[in-house]
C-alpha positions in Angstrom: 0.0 0.0 0.0 2.9 2.4 0.9 4.7 1.7 -2.5 1.4 2.6 -4.3 1.1 5.7 -2.5 4.7 6.8 -3.1 4.2 5.9 -6.7 1.2 8.0 -7.0 3.3 11.1 -5.8 6.0 10.6 -8.6 5.6 13.8 -10.8 7.1 12.0 -13.7 4.7 9.1 -13.8 2.6 8.9 -17.0 -1.1 8.9 -16.6 -3.6 8.3 -19.4 -6.0 11.1 -20.2 -9.7 10.2 -19.7 -10.8 12.3 -22.7 -8.4 10.9 -25.2 -6.8 7.4 -24.7 -3.9 8.3 -26.9 -2.7 11.0 -24.4 -0.1 9.9 -21.9 0.6 12.9 -19.5 3.1 13.4 -16.8 1.5 13.5 -13.4 2.7 17.0 -12.6 1.1 18.3 -15.7 -2.2 16.2 -15.6 -4.5 18.9 -13.8 -3.7 21.4 -16.6 -4.1 18.8 -19.3 -7.5 17.8 -18.0 -8.8 21.3 -18.1 -7.4 21.8 -21.6 -8.7 18.5 -23.0 -12.0 18.8 -21.4 -12.7 21.9 -23.5 -11.5 20.0 -26.5 -13.7 17.0 -26.1 -17.0 18.4 -24.7 -18.9 15.1 -25.9 -16.7 12.9 -23.8 -16.7 15.6 -20.9 -20.6 15.4 -20.7 -20.3 11.6 -20.0 -17.8 11.9 -17.3 -18.2 13.1 -13.6 -15.6 14.5 -11.4 -14.8 12.9 -8.1 -15.6 15.2 -5.2 -12.5 14.0 -3.3 -9.9 14.4 -6.2 -10.5 16.3 -9.2 -8.0 14.2 -11.2 -10.6 11.3 -11.0 -12.7 11.5 -14.1 -15.3 8.7 -13.8 -18.2 7.7 -16.2 -21.5 9.2 -14.7 -23.0 5.8 -14.1 -20.1 4.7 -12.0 -19.6 7.8 -9.9 -21.6 6.6 -6.7 -19.5 3.4 -6.7 -16.3 5.5 -7.1 -17.3 7.7 -4.3 -17.8 4.9 -2.0 -14.5 3.3 -2.8 -12.3 6.2 -3.7 -8.7 6.1 -2.0 -8.7 9.8 -1.4 -11.9 9.8 0.6 -10.2 8.3 3.6 -7.7 11.3 3.6 -10.7 13.8 3.5 -12.6 11.8 6.3 -9.4 11.8 8.4 -9.1 15.6 8.0 -12.7 16.1 9.1 -12.2 13.8 12.1 -9.1 15.8 13.2 -10.7 19.1 12.8 -13.8 18.1 14.8 -11.4 16.8 17.6 -9.4 20.0 17.6 -12.6 22.2 17.6 -13.5 20.8 21.1 -10.0 21.4 22.4 -9.7 25.1 21.3 -11.0 27.7 23.5 -11.7 31.0 21.9 -10.1 33.8 23.9 -11.3 37.4 23.6 -8.8 39.6 21.8 -7.4 42.2 24.0 -6.0 44.2 21.0 -7.0 48.0 21.1 -6.6 50.4 18.3 -3.7 52.7 19.0 -4.6 56.4 19.5 -4.3 58.5 16.4 -2.6 61.8 16.4 -3.3 62.7 12.7 -6.0 65.1 11.7 -6.3 65.1 8.1 -8.9 68.0 8.0 -6.6 70.2 10.1 -3.7 69.4 7.8 -5.7 70.2 4.7 -6.4 73.7 6.1 -2.8 74.3 7.0 -1.3 73.4 3.7 -0.3 76.1 1.2 -2.5 77.2 -1.8 0.5 76.4 -4.1 -0.5 73.9 -6.6 1.5 70.6 -7.1 3.9 70.7 -10.1 5.7 67.6 -11.2 9.5 68.1 -10.9 9.6 70.9 -8.5 10.1 71.0 -5.0 8.4 73.5 -2.5 9.5 72.7 1.0 8.6 76.2 2.4 5.2 77.4 3.2 4.1 80.9 2.1 4.2 82.2 5.7 7.6 80.8 6.4 10.6 83.3 6.5 12.4 80.9 4.1 9.8 81.7 1.4 12.1 84.3 0.0 14.7 81.6 -1.1 14.5 80.8 -4.7 14.3 77.2 -5.3 16.5 76.1 -8.2 15.1 73.3 -10.4 17.4 70.3 -10.2 17.9 67.9 -13.1 19.2 64.4 -12.8 20.8 64.7 -16.3 24.6 65.2 -16.5 25.8 68.7 -17.3 25.6 69.6 -20.9 22.7 67.4 -21.6 19.0 68.4 -21.9 15.6 66.8 -22.2 14.5 66.4 -25.9 12.0 68.8 -27.1 10.2 66.3 -29.2 9.8 62.5 -29.4 12.0 60.5 -31.6 9.0 59.4 -33.7 5.8 60.8 -35.2 2.5 60.0 -33.5 0.0 58.9 -36.1 -2.6 61.2 -34.7 -0.4 64.3 -34.9 -0.2 65.9 -38.4 2.9 68.1 -37.5 1.2 71.1 -38.9 0.8 69.6 -42.5 -2.6 70.5 -43.8 -4.3 67.8 -45.7 
């Protein structure tokens, strides 16, 4: 039994596609293949049912109830349910003692204290209008090396621009 379990975990093991018997798929790719092949073979897909314990198990609809009662993966699920119900009785819910920390921010107050200077990308205005430092002229800084400048036009023509050429 243990050898069978280890063998079923081998990602390189070849599995036969339930939709096309000519397809031999590696186990690690099998779930992806099932989705793709199900779309390509809707007639076969309508005749098969998916096992509720393992979506890799595609079984003829007439045999699904027998498969559900004998599926190997059923025992794993049932064991998980048993373990969860046991743990549920042992866990005691404790009330959280966490409290929200006090907030020193007042966004409405900050909004009124801000300057009326509009935001301009690429400039920095660290001084308010009422600050004694407001007389300082802020120089625009560029990250370009000296002697270089930003291009005045794009290196290509945009199709919706006619560059002043009347047509």
